[in-house]
N, CA, C and O atoms as a Tripos MOL2 file, in Angstrom:
@<TRIPOS>MOLECULE
protein
  232   231    58     0     0
PROTEIN
NO_CHARGES

@<TRIPOS>ATOM
      1 N         -43.7400  -27.3320  115.8070 N.3       1 PRO1
      2 CA        -44.7700  -27.5940  115.0250 C.3       1 PRO1
      3 C         -45.4980  -28.9980  114.7830 C.2       1 PRO1
      4 O         -44.6540  -29.8930  114.8080 O.2       1 PRO1
      5 N         -46.3790  -29.3270  114.6280 N.am      2 ASN2
      6 CA        -46.6450  -30.3550  114.3080 C.3       2 ASN2
      7 C         -46.9340  -30.8960  112.5610 C.2       2 ASN2
      8 O         -47.7110  -30.2780  111.8340 O.2       2 ASN2
      9 N         -46.1350  -32.1770  112.0770 N.am      3 MET3
     10 CA        -45.5590  -32.3360  111.6230 C.3       3 MET3
     11 C         -46.5220  -33.0900  110.0250 C.2       3 MET3
     12 O         -46.3490  -33.2380  108.8150 O.2       3 MET3
     13 N         -47.6050  -33.3820  111.1600 N.am      4 ASN4
     14 CA        -48.4480  -34.2150  110.5940 C.3       4 ASN4
     15 C         -48.8830  -34.2390  108.9120 C.2       4 ASN4
     16 O         -48.9260  -35.1830  108.1240 O.2       4 ASN4
     17 N         -49.1710  -32.8340  108.7400 N.am      5 GLY5
     18 CA        -49.4380  -32.6260  107.2680 C.3       5 GLY5
     19 C         -48.6690  -32.8760  106.4540 C.2       5 GLY5
     20 O         -49.0910  -33.3720  105.4100 O.2       5 GLY5
     21 N         -46.8600  -32.5630  106.6640 N.am      6 LEU6
     22 CA        -45.7080  -32.7370  105.7850 C.3       6 LEU6
     23 C         -45.9890  -34.2210  105.2500 C.2       6 LEU6
     24 O         -46.1120  -34.5780  104.0780 O.2       6 LEU6
     25 N         -46.0790  -35.2260  106.7730 N.am      7 ALA7
     26 CA        -45.7440  -36.4840  106.4570 C.3       7 ALA7
     27 C         -46.7340  -37.3630  105.3470 C.2       7 ALA7
     28 O         -46.3850  -38.2910  104.6170 O.2       7 ALA7
     29 N         -48.1370  -36.7110  105.4910 N.am      8 THR8
     30 CA        -49.4110  -37.1650  105.1510 C.3       8 THR8
     31 C         -48.7840  -37.1160  103.5330 C.2       8 THR8
     32 O         -48.5490  -38.0680  102.7890 O.2       8 THR8
     33 N         -48.6130  -35.6870  103.2940 N.am      9 GLY9
     34 CA        -48.4500  -35.2780  102.0760 C.3       9 GLY9
     35 C         -47.0300  -36.0490  101.1850 C.2       9 GLY9
     36 O         -46.9520  -36.1730   99.9630 O.2       9 GLY9
     37 N         -46.4480  -36.3010  101.7670 N.am     10 PHE10
     38 CA        -45.0770  -37.5480  101.3870 C.3      10 PHE10
     39 C         -45.7120  -38.7790  100.9840 C.2      10 PHE10
     40 O         -45.4290  -39.4120   99.9670 O.2      10 PHE10
     41 N         -46.4770  -39.0440  101.7310 N.am     11 ILE11
     42 CA        -46.7550  -40.9090  101.3440 C.3      11 ILE11
     43 C         -47.7570  -40.5950  100.0600 C.2      11 ILE11
     44 O         -47.5590  -41.2100   99.0120 O.2      11 ILE11
     45 N         -48.5940  -39.8440  100.1330 N.am     12 LEU12
     46 CA        -49.5540  -39.7400   99.1730 C.3      12 LEU12
     47 C         -48.7270  -38.8870   98.2680 C.2      12 LEU12
     48 O         -49.2920  -38.5130   97.2400 O.2      12 LEU12
     49 N         -47.9400  -38.6470   98.3910 N.am     13 SER13
     50 CA        -46.9920  -38.2500   96.7500 C.3      13 SER13
     51 C         -45.9610  -39.1790   96.2330 C.2      13 SER13
     52 O         -45.5260  -39.1780   95.0810 O.2      13 SER13
     53 N         -45.4860  -40.2620   97.5430 N.am     14 GLN14
     54 CA        -44.9100  -41.4590   96.6370 C.3      14 GLN14
     55 C         -45.4830  -42.5640   95.9820 C.2      14 GLN14
     56 O         -44.9280  -43.3620   95.2260 O.2      14 GLN14
     57 N         -47.6570  -42.4870   96.6740 N.am     15 THR15
     58 CA        -47.9370  -43.5860   96.5850 C.3      15 THR15
     59 C         -48.7840  -42.9840   94.4310 C.2      15 THR15
     60 O         -49.0020  -43.3410   93.2730 O.2      15 THR15
     61 N         -48.8380  -42.2090   95.1610 N.am     16 SER16
     62 CA        -49.2380  -41.6770   93.4060 C.3      16 SER16
     63 C         -48.2400  -41.7840   92.4710 C.2      16 SER16
     64 O         -48.1450  -41.0510   91.4870 O.2      16 SER16
     65 N         -47.4610  -42.7170   92.7640 N.am     17 VAL17
     66 CA        -46.3490  -43.3270   91.4990 C.3      17 VAL17
     67 C         -46.8560  -44.4810   91.0540 C.2      17 VAL17
     68 O         -46.6940  -44.7460   89.8630 O.2      17 VAL17
     69 N         -47.6380  -45.4930   91.9900 N.am     18 VAL18
     70 CA        -48.1420  -46.3630   92.0770 C.3      18 VAL18
     71 C         -49.1970  -46.3690   91.0150 C.2      18 VAL18
     72 O         -49.1690  -47.2000   90.1070 O.2      18 VAL18
     73 N         -50.1160  -45.4640   91.1150 N.am     19 LEU19
     74 CA        -51.3380  -45.1910   90.3850 C.3      19 LEU19
     75 C         -51.2070  -44.2420   89.1080 C.2      19 LEU19
     76 O         -52.2020  -43.5990   88.7740 O.2      19 LEU19
     77 N         -50.1410  -44.1390   88.4530 N.am     20 ALA20
     78 CA        -49.6190  -43.4140   87.5020 C.3      20 ALA20
     79 C         -48.5750  -44.6980   86.7880 C.2      20 ALA20
     80 O         -47.9140  -44.4380   85.7820 O.2      20 ALA20
     81 N         -48.5420  -45.6760   87.2490 N.am     21 THR21
     82 CA        -47.4030  -46.7220   87.0140 C.3      21 THR21
     83 C         -49.0070  -47.3310   86.2080 C.2      21 THR21
     84 O         -49.3240  -46.9840   85.0700 O.2      21 THR21
     85 N         -49.8820  -48.3000   87.1030 N.am     22 LEU22
     86 CA        -50.7580  -48.8990   86.3470 C.3      22 LEU22
     87 C         -51.7290  -48.4380   85.7580 C.2      22 LEU22
     88 O         -52.6250  -49.2290   85.4640 O.2      22 LEU22
     89 N         -51.8890  -46.7990   85.3390 N.am     23 THR23
     90 CA        -52.6650  -46.2140   84.4150 C.3      23 THR23
     91 C         -51.5760  -46.4690   83.0090 C.2      23 THR23
     92 O         -51.7770  -46.8880   81.8690 O.2      23 THR23
     93 N         -50.8190  -46.1710   83.4650 N.am     24 GLY24
     94 CA        -50.3910  -46.4560   82.1060 C.3      24 GLY24
     95 C         -49.6880  -47.8240   81.5850 C.2      24 GLY24
     96 O         -49.2130  -48.0760   80.4780 O.2      24 GLY24
     97 N         -49.7810  -48.6180   82.7470 N.am     25 ILE25
     98 CA        -49.9030  -50.7940   81.9520 C.3      25 ILE25
     99 C         -51.0950  -50.7020   81.3550 C.2      25 ILE25
    100 O         -51.2390  -50.6000   80.1370 O.2      25 ILE25
    101 N         -51.9950  -50.7350   82.1780 N.am     26 TYR26
    102 CA        -53.6260  -51.4290   81.8900 C.3      26 TYR26
    103 C         -54.2140  -49.8630   81.4090 C.2      26 TYR26
    104 O         -55.1780  -50.3110   80.7900 O.2      26 TYR26
    105 N         -54.3300  -48.5500   81.2580 N.am     27 PHE27
    106 CA        -55.3650  -47.9050   80.7520 C.3      27 PHE27
    107 C         -54.8570  -47.1160   78.9960 C.2      27 PHE27
    108 O         -55.5130  -46.6160   78.0820 O.2      27 PHE27
    109 N         -53.3470  -47.3730   79.2300 N.am     28 LEU28
    110 CA        -52.1960  -46.9060   77.8340 C.3      28 LEU28
    111 C         -52.0750  -48.2840   77.1500 C.2      28 LEU28
    112 O         -51.5110  -48.3160   76.0560 O.2      28 LEU28
    113 N         -52.5560  -49.4370   77.6930 N.am     29 LYS29
    114 CA        -52.2010  -50.7850   76.4590 C.3      29 LYS29
    115 C         -50.5070  -50.9970   76.7870 C.2      29 LYS29
    116 O         -50.0110  -51.8680   76.0730 O.2      29 LYS29
    117 N         -49.5080  -50.3120   77.7940 N.am     30 GLN30
    118 CA        -48.3270  -50.6230   77.4140 C.3      30 GLN30
    119 C         -47.9890  -52.0710   77.8670 C.2      30 GLN30
    120 O         -48.5700  -52.6720   78.7710 O.2      30 GLN30
    121 N         -46.9530  -52.5510   77.0980 N.am     31 HIS31
    122 CA        -46.8570  -54.3070   76.4630 C.3      31 HIS31
    123 C         -45.7920  -54.0980   77.3420 C.2      31 HIS31
    124 O         -45.1000  -53.1370   77.0030 O.2      31 HIS31
    125 N         -45.2610  -54.9280   78.8100 N.am     32 LYS32
    126 CA        -44.2310  -55.4290   79.0870 C.3      32 LYS32
    127 C         -44.2910  -56.6590   78.9350 C.2      32 LYS32
    128 O         -45.3580  -57.1770   78.6050 O.2      32 LYS32
    129 N         -43.1110  -57.4330   79.1490 N.am     33 THR33
    130 CA        -42.4560  -58.8720   79.0490 C.3      33 THR33
    131 C         -43.0620  -59.6330   80.7150 C.2      33 THR33
    132 O         -42.7830  -58.8500   81.6220 O.2      33 THR33
    133 N         -43.5730  -60.5410   81.0870 N.am     34 SER34
    134 CA        -43.6660  -61.3970   81.9960 C.3      34 SER34
    135 C         -42.6890  -61.0150   83.1680 C.2      34 SER34
    136 O         -43.1200  -61.0510   84.3210 O.2      34 SER34
    137 N         -41.5010  -60.6830   82.9360 N.am     35 LYS35
    138 CA        -40.6840  -60.9450   84.0620 C.3      35 LYS35
    139 C         -40.1610  -59.1690   83.9570 C.2      35 LYS35
    140 O         -39.1770  -58.7170   84.5430 O.2      35 LYS35
    141 N         -40.9840  -58.4710   83.1750 N.am     36 GLU36
    142 CA        -40.0920  -56.7160   83.7560 C.3      36 GLU36
    143 C         -42.4120  -56.5300   84.1130 C.2      36 GLU36
    144 O         -42.8390  -55.3920   84.3080 O.2      36 GLU36
    145 N         -43.1940  -57.4550   84.1160 N.am     37 MET37
    146 CA        -44.0350  -57.3430   84.6630 C.3      37 MET37
    147 C         -44.2650  -57.8360   86.4160 C.2      37 MET37
    148 O         -45.0170  -57.2950   87.2270 O.2      37 MET37
    149 N         -43.1910  -59.2310   86.6810 N.am     38 VAL38
    150 CA        -43.6620  -59.0520   88.1220 C.3      38 VAL38
    151 C         -42.3780  -58.1060   88.3790 C.2      38 VAL38
    152 O         -42.3550  -57.8740   89.5880 O.2      38 VAL38
    153 N         -41.5610  -57.6210   87.8860 N.am     39 ILE39
    154 CA        -40.9380  -56.1660   88.6700 C.3      39 ILE39
    155 C         -40.8870  -55.5140   89.1860 C.2      39 ILE39
    156 O         -40.2270  -55.2000   90.1760 O.2      39 ILE39
    157 N         -42.3620  -54.7160   88.0240 N.am     40 THR40
    158 CA        -42.8160  -53.4340   87.9430 C.3      40 THR40
    159 C         -43.6140  -53.9780   89.2190 C.2      40 THR40
    160 O         -43.4080  -53.2130   90.1600 O.2      40 THR40
    161 N         -44.4890  -55.0820   89.5870 N.am     41 ILE41
    162 CA        -44.7910  -54.8770   90.3680 C.3      41 ILE41
    163 C         -44.6280  -55.5400   91.9490 C.2      41 ILE41
    164 O         -45.5480  -55.5150   92.7660 O.2      41 ILE41
    165 N         -43.6280  -55.9820   92.1450 N.am     42 ILE42
    166 CA        -42.5490  -56.0270   93.0490 C.3      42 ILE42
    167 C         -42.4150  -54.4840   93.8830 C.2      42 ILE42
    168 O         -42.7680  -53.9880   94.9540 O.2      42 ILE42
    169 N         -41.5710  -54.0490   92.4850 N.am     43 GLY43
    170 CA        -41.7460  -52.3330   93.1190 C.3      43 GLY43
    171 C         -43.1150  -51.5730   93.6090 C.2      43 GLY43
    172 O         -43.2460  -50.6570   94.4210 O.2      43 GLY43
    173 N         -43.8590  -52.1120   93.0120 N.am     44 LEU44
    174 CA        -45.0630  -51.0000   93.6430 C.3      44 LEU44
    175 C         -45.0220  -51.4660   95.0290 C.2      44 LEU44
    176 O         -45.0110  -50.7970   96.0620 O.2      44 LEU44
    177 N         -44.9950  -53.1890   94.8050 N.am     45 VAL45
    178 CA        -46.0200  -53.7450   96.4450 C.3      45 VAL45
    179 C         -44.7320  -52.8040   97.3140 C.2      45 VAL45
    180 O         -44.9170  -51.7800   97.9710 O.2      45 VAL45
    181 N         -43.4710  -53.4870   97.0820 N.am     46 LEU46
    182 CA        -42.0830  -52.2720   98.0020 C.3      46 LEU46
    183 C         -42.7490  -50.8850   98.3550 C.2      46 LEU46
    184 O         -42.8780  -50.3820   99.4720 O.2      46 LEU46
    185 N         -43.1120  -50.4250   97.2120 N.am     47 ILE47
    186 CA        -43.9270  -48.7030   97.7920 C.3      47 ILE47
    187 C         -44.8030  -48.9030   98.7460 C.2      47 ILE47
    188 O         -44.3500  -48.9060   99.8900 O.2      47 ILE47
    189 N         -45.8930  -49.0670   98.6090 N.am     48 LEU48
    190 CA        -46.9880  -49.2480   99.1900 C.3      48 LEU48
    191 C         -46.8190  -50.2980  101.1170 C.2      48 LEU48
    192 O         -47.5060  -50.3960  102.1340 O.2      48 LEU48
    193 N         -45.7620  -50.7200  100.7170 N.am     49 VAL49
    194 CA        -45.2090  -51.4720  102.2890 C.3      49 VAL49
    195 C         -44.5450  -50.3710  102.7820 C.2      49 VAL49
    196 O         -44.9950  -50.1570  103.9070 O.2      49 VAL49
    197 N         -43.8510  -49.7130  102.5480 N.am     50 ALA50
    198 CA        -42.5020  -48.5620  102.9120 C.3      50 ALA50
    199 C         -43.8330  -47.2290  102.9640 C.2      50 ALA50
    200 O         -43.5100  -46.2840  103.6840 O.2      50 ALA50
    201 N         -44.7060  -47.1500  102.5380 N.am     51 ALA51
    202 CA        -45.8360  -46.1750  102.6570 C.3      51 ALA51
    203 C         -46.5480  -46.5910  103.9950 C.2      51 ALA51
    204 O         -46.8070  -45.7470  104.8530 O.2      51 ALA51
    205 N         -46.8690  -47.9840  104.1480 N.am     52 SER52
    206 CA        -47.8700  -48.5240  105.3130 C.3      52 SER52
    207 C         -46.7790  -48.2320  106.5910 C.2      52 SER52
    208 O         -47.1580  -47.5870  107.5690 O.2      52 SER52
    209 N         -45.2990  -48.7990  106.4890 N.am     53 VAL53
    210 CA        -44.2720  -48.2220  107.8230 C.3      53 VAL53
    211 C         -44.1350  -47.1540  107.4950 C.2      53 VAL53
    212 O         -42.9880  -47.0450  107.9310 O.2      53 VAL53
    213 N         -44.3000  -46.3820  107.1490 N.am     54 THR54
    214 CA        -44.0580  -44.8000  107.2250 C.3      54 THR54
    215 C         -45.4220  -44.1710  108.6160 C.2      54 THR54
    216 O         -45.2050  -43.6640  109.7170 O.2      54 THR54
    217 N         -46.2340  -44.3700  108.1980 N.am     55 VAL55
    218 CA        -47.4580  -44.2440  108.1880 C.3      55 VAL55
    219 C         -47.7960  -44.5350  109.3520 C.2      55 VAL55
    220 O         -48.5740  -43.7390  109.8770 O.2      55 VAL55
    221 N         -47.1930  -46.2030  110.4860 N.am     56 PHE56
    222 CA        -46.9510  -46.5660  111.9320 C.3      56 PHE56
    223 C         -46.1340  -46.1480  112.2650 C.2      56 PHE56
    224 O         -45.5340  -47.0200  112.8940 O.2      56 PHE56
    225 N         -45.2830  -44.7250  112.2880 N.am     57 ILE57
    226 CA        -44.2210  -44.5820  112.8180 C.3      57 ILE57
    227 C         -44.5450  -43.4670  113.7620 C.2      57 ILE57
    228 O         -45.5480  -42.7730  113.5970 O.2      57 ILE57
    229 N         -43.7450  -43.2970  114.7060 N.am     58 LYS58
    230 CA        -44.6030  -42.0240  115.4200 C.3      58 LYS58
    231 C         -43.2380  -41.3090  115.6160 C.2      58 LYS58
    232 O         -43.1930  -40.2000  116.1490 O.2      58 LYS58
@<TRIPOS>BOND
     1     1     2 1
     2     2     3 1
     3     3     4 2
     4     3     5 am
     5     5     6 1
     6     6     7 1
     7     7     8 2
     8     7     9 am
     9     9    10 1
    10    10    11 1
    11    11    12 2
    12    11    13 am
    13    13    14 1
    14    14    15 1
    15    15    16 2
    16    15    17 am
    17    17    18 1
    18    18    19 1
    19    19    20 2
    20    19    21 am
    21    21    22 1
    22    22    23 1
    23    23    24 2
    24    23    25 am
    25    25    26 1
    26    26    27 1
    27    27    28 2
    28    27    29 am
    29    29    30 1
    30    30    31 1
    31    31    32 2
    32    31    33 am
    33    33    34 1
    34    34    35 1
    35    35    36 2
    36    35    37 am
    37    37    38 1
    38    38    39 1
    39    39    40 2
    40    39    41 am
    41    41    42 1
    42    42    43 1
    43    43    44 2
    44    43    45 am
    45    45    46 1
    46    46    47 1
    47    47    48 2
    48    47    49 am
    49    49    50 1
    50    50    51 1
    51    51    52 2
    52    51    53 am
    53    53    54 1
    54    54    55 1
    55    55    56 2
    56    55    57 am
    57    57    58 1
    58    58    59 1
    59    59    60 2
    60    59    61 am
    61    61    62 1
    62    62    63 1
    63    63    64 2
    64    63    65 am
    65    65    66 1
    66    66    67 1
    67    67    68 2
    68    67    69 am
    69    69    70 1
    70    70    71 1
    71    71    72 2
    72    71    73 am
    73    73    74 1
    74    74    75 1
    75    75    76 2
    76    75    77 am
    77    77    78 1
    78    78    79 1
    79    79    80 2
    80    79    81 am
    81    81    82 1
    82    82    83 1
    83    83    84 2
    84    83    85 am
    85    85    86 1
    86    86    87 1
    87    87    88 2
    88    87    89 am
    89    89    90 1
    90    90    91 1
    91    91    92 2
    92    91    93 am
    93    93    94 1
    94    94    95 1
    95    95    96 2
    96    95    97 am
    97    97    98 1
    98    98    99 1
    99    99   100 2
   100    99   101 am
   101   101   102 1
   102   102   103 1
   103   103   104 2
   104   103   105 am
   105   105   106 1
   106   106   107 1
   107   107   108 2
   108   107   109 am
   109   109   110 1
   110   110   111 1
   111   111   112 2
   112   111   113 am
   113   113   114 1
   114   114   115 1
   115   115   116 2
   116   115   117 am
   117   117   118 1
   118   118   119 1
   119   119   120 2
   120   119   121 am
   121   121   122 1
   122   122   123 1
   123   123   124 2
   124   123   125 am
   125   125   126 1
   126   126   127 1
   127   127   128 2
   128   127   129 am
   129   129   130 1
   130   130   131 1
   131   131   132 2
   132   131   133 am
   133   133   134 1
   134   134   135 1
   135   135   136 2
   136   135   137 am
   137   137   138 1
   138   138   139 1
   139   139   140 2
   140   139   141 am
   141   141   142 1
   142   142   143 1
   143   143   144 2
   144   143   145 am
   145   145   146 1
   146   146   147 1
   147   147   148 2
   148   147   149 am
   149   149   150 1
   150   150   151 1
   151   151   152 2
   152   151   153 am
   153   153   154 1
   154   154   155 1
   155   155   156 2
   156   155   157 am
   157   157   158 1
   158   158   159 1
   159   159   160 2
   160   159   161 am
   161   161   162 1
   162   162   163 1
   163   163   164 2
   164   163   165 am
   165   165   166 1
   166   166   167 1
   167   167   168 2
   168   167   169 am
   169   169   170 1
   170   170   171 1
   171   171   172 2
   172   171   173 am
   173   173   174 1
   174   174   175 1
   175   175   176 2
   176   175   177 am
   177   177   178 1
   178   178   179 1
   179   179   180 2
   180   179   181 am
   181   181   182 1
   182   182   183 1
   183   183   184 2
   184   183   185 am
   185   185   186 1
   186   186   187 1
   187   187   188 2
   188   187   189 am
   189   189   190 1
   190   190   191 1
   191   191   192 2
   192   191   193 am
   193   193   194 1
   194   194   195 1
   195   195   196 2
   196   195   197 am
   197   197   198 1
   198   198   199 1
   199   199   200 2
   200   199   201 am
   201   201   202 1
   202   202   203 1
   203   203   204 2
   204   203   205 am
   205   205   206 1
   206   206   207 1
   207   207   208 2
   208   207   209 am
   209   209   210 1
   210   210   211 1
   211   211   212 2
   212   211   213 am
   213   213   214 1
   214   214   215 1
   215   215   216 2
   216   215   217 am
   217   217   218 1
   218   218   219 1
   219   219   220 2
   220   219   221 am
   221   221   222 1
   222   222   223 1
   223   223   224 2
   224   223   225 am
   225   225   226 1
   226   226   227 1
   227   227   228 2
   228   227   229 am
   229   229   230 1
   230   230   231 1
   231   231   232 2
@<TRIPOS>SUBSTRUCTURE
     1 PRO1         2 RESIDUE 1 A PRO
     2 ASN2         6 RESIDUE 1 A ASN
     3 MET3        10 RESIDUE 1 A MET
     4 ASN4        14 RESIDUE 1 A ASN
     5 GLY5        18 RESIDUE 1 A GLY
     6 LEU6        22 RESIDUE 1 A LEU
     7 ALA7        26 RESIDUE 1 A ALA
     8 THR8        30 RESIDUE 1 A THR
     9 GLY9        34 RESIDUE 1 A GLY
    10 PHE10       38 RESIDUE 1 A PHE
    11 ILE11       42 RESIDUE 1 A ILE
    12 LEU12       46 RESIDUE 1 A LEU
    13 SER13       50 RESIDUE 1 A SER
    14 GLN14       54 RESIDUE 1 A GLN
    15 THR15       58 RESIDUE 1 A THR
    16 SER16       62 RESIDUE 1 A SER
    17 VAL17       66 RESIDUE 1 A VAL
    18 VAL18       70 RESIDUE 1 A VAL
    19 LEU19       74 RESIDUE 1 A LEU
    20 ALA20       78 RESIDUE 1 A ALA
    21 THR21       82 RESIDUE 1 A THR
    22 LEU22       86 RESIDUE 1 A LEU
    23 THR23       90 RESIDUE 1 A THR
    24 GLY24       94 RESIDUE 1 A GLY
    25 ILE25       98 RESIDUE 1 A ILE
    26 TYR26      102 RESIDUE 1 A TYR
    27 PHE27      106 RESIDUE 1 A PHE
    28 LEU28      110 RESIDUE 1 A LEU
    29 LYS29      114 RESIDUE 1 A LYS
    30 GLN30      118 RESIDUE 1 A GLN
    31 HIS31      122 RESIDUE 1 A HIS
    32 LYS32      126 RESIDUE 1 A LYS
    33 THR33      130 RESIDUE 1 A THR
    34 SER34      134 RESIDUE 1 A SER
    35 LYS35      138 RESIDUE 1 A LYS
    36 GLU36      142 RESIDUE 1 A GLU
    37 MET37      146 RESIDUE 1 A MET
    38 VAL38      150 RESIDUE 1 A VAL
    39 ILE39      154 RESIDUE 1 A ILE
    40 THR40      158 RESIDUE 1 A THR
    41 ILE41      162 RESIDUE 1 A ILE
    42 ILE42      166 RESIDUE 1 A ILE
    43 GLY43      170 RESIDUE 1 A GLY
    44 LEU44      174 RESIDUE 1 A LEU
    45 VAL45      178 RESIDUE 1 A VAL
    46 LEU46      182 RESIDUE 1 A LEU
    47 ILE47      186 RESIDUE 1 A ILE
    48 LEU48      190 RESIDUE 1 A LEU
    49 VAL49      194 RESIDUE 1 A VAL
    50 ALA50      198 RESIDUE 1 A ALA
    51 ALA51      202 RESIDUE 1 A ALA
    52 SER52      206 RESIDUE 1 A SER
    53 VAL53      210 RESIDUE 1 A VAL
    54 THR54      214 RESIDUE 1 A THR
    55 VAL55      218 RESIDUE 1 A VAL
    56 PHE56      222 RESIDUE 1 A PHE
    57 ILE57      226 RESIDUE 1 A ILE
    58 LYS58      230 RESIDUE 1 A LYS
C-alpha cells in the first residue's frame, strides 16, 4: 500500500512540537535564560531539518 499519508502524518506530528514550544515561550511569556533559549532554538531547528530531510527521502 501507499504510505504517503502515514509519512505526512508523522512529519506533521513532529513539527507540532515546534508550534507548542513557541506558543509556550511567546504567548504564555515563559522566561528562559539566554543559554536555555539558544539550546531550545537549536533543538527546534534540528526538528525542522529532520522533518525536511524526511520529506525528501523516497
